[in-house]
N, C-alpha and C positions, 0 to 999 in steps of 0.2 A: 459424731463429734462436732461437725459443722452446724448441725441443727441446734445442738446444745449451746454453741456460741451465740447463735442468733437469739435464742430464748433468753440468754443472759444479757442481751442488749448490745451485742457487738456486731459490727459490719463484717460480713463474710469475706469481703474483698480486701479491706484495709485495716480491720480491727478497731475502728473508731467506735466510741460509745454511742448507742442509739437511744433516743427517747421512745416512750411507748407509742406516741402518735406519729413517729417519723415514717414516712413512706419512701424516702430516699436518704441515702447517707449524706450528712452535711459536709463530709470531707471529700469523698470521691464521687458522689452522685449516683452510685449504684442503687438500683431499686431494692427495697427490703422485701425478701421473699424467703421461702423455705428450701431454696436450692433444688427445686423440682426439675429433674433432668429427663422426665418422660417426654417422648417425642411430641405428644399433643401439647404439653405445657411450653416446650421450647418453640414450637411452631406458632403458638398463640402469642408468645412474647415477641417473636419476629414480626408478625403482622401488626401488633400494637405499636412497636417501635418504628417501623419503617414504612408500612403500607396503609395504616389507618389514616383517616382524614384529619385526625387531630395530632398526628405525628409531624415531625419537621418536614419529612419528605412529602407527606400528604398535603400539608399546607403550602408546599412549594409548587406542586404540579399545576394547580389551576391558574395562579398568576403567571407562571412560567409560560404556559401555552396561550392564555387568553388576555393577559394584561401586560403588554410589552413595556419594559422599562420599570415596572413596579418593583421587582426584586432589587434592581440596581438602586432605585430611589430609596428603598427601605435600608439597604446596606449603607448607603452614603449618610443617611440620617441616623445611623446607629442602631437600627432595629435588626439584629443579626441572630439572636438566639432562636427566634421562632421559625427560621427557614433553614433549608439545607445549605451547607457551606458552598459558595460558588465554585471554589476550586475542586471540591469533590464532585460537584455536578458536572463540571467540565471533563474531569477524568472519566466519569461514567459514560457520558455521551460520546467522548472521544473513542473509548474502547468499543462502544456500540457501533459507531460509524465505521471504524476501520475493520471491525469484524464483518460487518455487512459488505463493505467494499471488497475485502479479500474473498468472501464467499461468492460475490457476484463475479469477480474475475475468474475464480476457479470454475464456476459454472459455465462461463463464456468459453474458457479454454477447453473444457471438456466437450462443448458443442463443436469447437473448431478442430478437434483432434480426430476427426473422421478420417478413415483410410482414403488414400488417393483413389478417386473414382475412375478406375480404368477397367473397361469391360474386358472380360477374358477373351472374347472373340477378336478383339483388336490386338491385344498382346497375349499370344496364346499361352505363354508359360508364366504369366504374371501371378497366376493363382498359386504357384509354388513359393512365392515370396512370403516369408513369415509375417504375422500381424505386427510384431514388434518393429521389424524393418520397414514395413509400410508406414507406420506411425512416425518413425524417425525420418524417413524421406519426406513425409508430408510437412513436418515441422522445420526441416532444414533446407530444402530446396527452394529456389526462387520460384515465384508464381509462374513466370513465363516458361520455366523448364517443366513444371508440372503440367502446364497447358500443352506443351509440345508432346509430352509423353501421352497425355490423354488423346491427342489427335493423331497418334501413330497407328495407321491401319495395317492389318495383315503382316505384322512383324513380331519377332520374338523380342523379349525385353532386352536381350543383348544387342540386337540390331537397333533397337530404339535409342539406347544410350550411346551407341557408337556414332550416331548421327549428331551428337552434341559436340560442343567445343571440347578440346582436350582437358581444359581445367575442370569443366563440369563433369566429364567422364571420371576424372580422378576423384572428384568430390563424391560422386555416387558410389564408386568402388570403396572408398574409405568409410562410407557410412554403413555399407552392408556388412553383415556378419558372415563368418566363414560358411555357415550352413546354407545361407541364401545364395552365396556365390557358387557353392557346389551344386545346389538344386537348380540354379538357372544356367549351369554350365558356362559360367563366365570365366574366361581365361584372361586374367589381367595382363599377362605378357603380350597377348595378341591384340588386345583392345587398346592398351596404352603403351606408350613408349616414353620413358622418362626424359629422353633427350629432346622430345618435342616441347618439354616445358622449359628448356633452356637452363636446366640445373643438373648438377651432378651430385647425387645423394647416396650416401652409404650408411651403414648401421651406426657408425660413430659420428656422423655428420661432418666428417672431414672432407674438404674439397667442395662443400656447397657454396655456390656463388650466386646470390640473388640480391637484388636491391630491395629496399624497404617498400614493398608494394603488396597490398593486400590481395590483389589478383594472383600474384605469384605464390603467396602464402596459402591461398585457398586449398590446394590439394592436401595440405598438412594440417588444416584447421581441426579436423576431427580425428586425426591419426594419433592415437595414444602411444605409438612406438617412439615418437619424437617429443621431447619435453620442451617447455618454453625456453629453458636455458640453452638447449641445443639450437633452437631457432635463432635466439639472440646471438649466440656465438658465431653462427654461420653468417648472420647479417653484418655483424661488426667486424669479424675476422681480426686482423692485426692493427687496425687503425685506432687512433686515440679518440676516446669518447668522453665528453664532458659529463659530470655527475648528473646534471638535470636531463641531458639528452638520454643518458642511460636509463634513468628512472622512467621517463616518458615512453621510451621504446619498449622497455620490459612491460610496463603497464599496458601499452597498446597491444602487445602480443597476447598478454594474458586475457584482456577483455575480448579480443577478437576470437580467441579459442574457447572462451567461457560458454557454459551452457546458457542459452538465452533465458530459459525459465528461472534458473537459479539467480542470474543477474537481475532479472525483473523483480523477483521476490525480495532480493537484498535491497534494491532501491525503494520499492514500495514499503518495505518494512521500516524505513527511516523517515517516511513522510510524517508520521506522528511526532517525531522529534523536531522536524522542521517547523511544526506548528508552534512549538515553544519559543521559537525565534520570531515567527511571524506575528503572533498576537501581541507581545510586548512592544514590538516595533510599530505595529499599526496603532496601538494605544498612544504611543508617543506622538504620532501625527495628529491624532484626534485632540490630544492636549495642545498641540501647536495651533490647531484650527479654532479651539475654544479657550485660548489663553486668557481671555478677559473674564471668564466665568469663575475665576478664583477657586478652582477645585484642585485638589491634589492629583498627582498622576495616577495614584492607585484607584481613585474614583473612576477615571476613564478606563483603566485596566479592567476593573470589575464589570463595568458596563460592556466592554468588548468581550469579556469571557462569557457573559450571559447570551450575547448575540451569537457568538460562535457555537455555543452549546445548543442553541435552538436550531441553527443551521445543520449541525451534526445530526441532530435527532430527526428532522424531517427528511433530509436527503439520505440519511442512513436507512430510514424506513422505506424510502422508495427503492433503494438498492436491495433491501431485504425482500421486498415484494417481487422485484425483477428476478431475483434468484429462484423463486419458486413458481412464478407465473411467466409464461412464455409470451412476453410483450413483443410486438413488432417494433422495429426501430422508430417508426413514426409515432407510435403510441407512447413509447418510452420518452422520446424527445418532447412530446406534448405534455406529459406528466411532469417532466423536469421544468418546462417553462411555466407551468401552473404553480409549482412549488417555488420557483424563483420569484414569481410575482407575489406569492404569499409572503415570502421572506422580505421582499422589498417593502410591502405594507407594514410588516412587523418592525422592520428596521426604522422606517420613518416615524412610526408611532412611538417607538422606544426613545428615539432622539427628541421627539416632541415633548414627551413626559420629563425627560432628564434636563434638557436645556431650555425648554419653554421659549422657543424662538417663533417669530412670525413665519407663516407658511412659505413665503417666497424665499427667504433666507434659508429656511430649513431644507426645502427641496434642492436648492442650489448646493448647499453643503453636503447633503446626502449623496447627490450624484457625484460630487467631487470625492467624497470619502470612499464610495464604492470603486471609483476609478483608481484611487490610491491603493486600496486593498488589492485589486487585481494586479496592479503593477508590482507591489511588494511581494505578492504571492508568486508571480512569475520569477522574480529575482531570487527569492528564497528557495523555491523548488528547483530552479536551475542550479543554484549553488549546492543544494542537497544531492542532486543527481551527480554533479562533478565530484563532490567529496565521497559519495557512496562508491562511485566507480573507482576512485583512487584507493579506497580502503578495501575493495572487494578481494 
């Protein structure tokens, strides 16, 4: 039926009347074809529309990489149909960058999730500790505590942790599962005495009397038997609390007891949203610095979007390579500095094309704008971290 409509001269998409020599619908712009849904035909159409050199994206790639400022100049001059939309290009490069960023972080975390390296002959029964509990200890204990355990010679694991401060002992006990406690023959009653903590704790949290001190909360940080509300009630007890103090106290307890990985993922997940604040804000300062150029704010915004898109792409590419290639820290830092220099050249060349300033003024303003960007990025990202933490 659809083929019959096309042969009758009607657009398959909107029903508009087509002329014999029409290649595209004059109303909706859809290409005139016979609705061929074979995989080969659909794939060929995708290549033609998006990846071929005469497509909008194909025409955009070369100037985007090798002609800084050209796409911004064309957009400002009204030439917009021939190239990919700058906002779509930004969204694409943004997704690419944060995907590479998250992949790199996950790869780094997996490298750092190695089991605590304690030799069995040093802690004779450490081999009985489950792999899960080893990983939990490795991620949760302070580095100095791990180092102390690693340096404990000719002791059982129980003897080694008994040598720690009472709070650290309680932390380790709370982290270990029942099976590991049993395998290691750890008797929590003989190892720890709650009275040493200066608190009186029972199952319903009545009678707990501790000040708002994270060191004293440490034994209960990972103990799921006690909720955040129970800790808050025991801290506040019967005294009157202002609404803001209550909010901050509850939030502090929740963040302190939160899983570090979950909190980090929550904060990093909102970085892309922070960029939607940073870019327009930065473009506003560019507009102030070039207020004599008689250009609309949107012109500066578009230019900023192209620059940020280029930065997303090259640094995202570096992170993607670092995910699959085991670079040393020195090599990765060197590659980062090289790309930073490449971006600096791209940045200056782009501003030169758009604002056509003398080199001395251009270099001065470029350095100033880079400093402004770094300052604004620090403020915006700090605000994002605070807001993300409050909303976690």
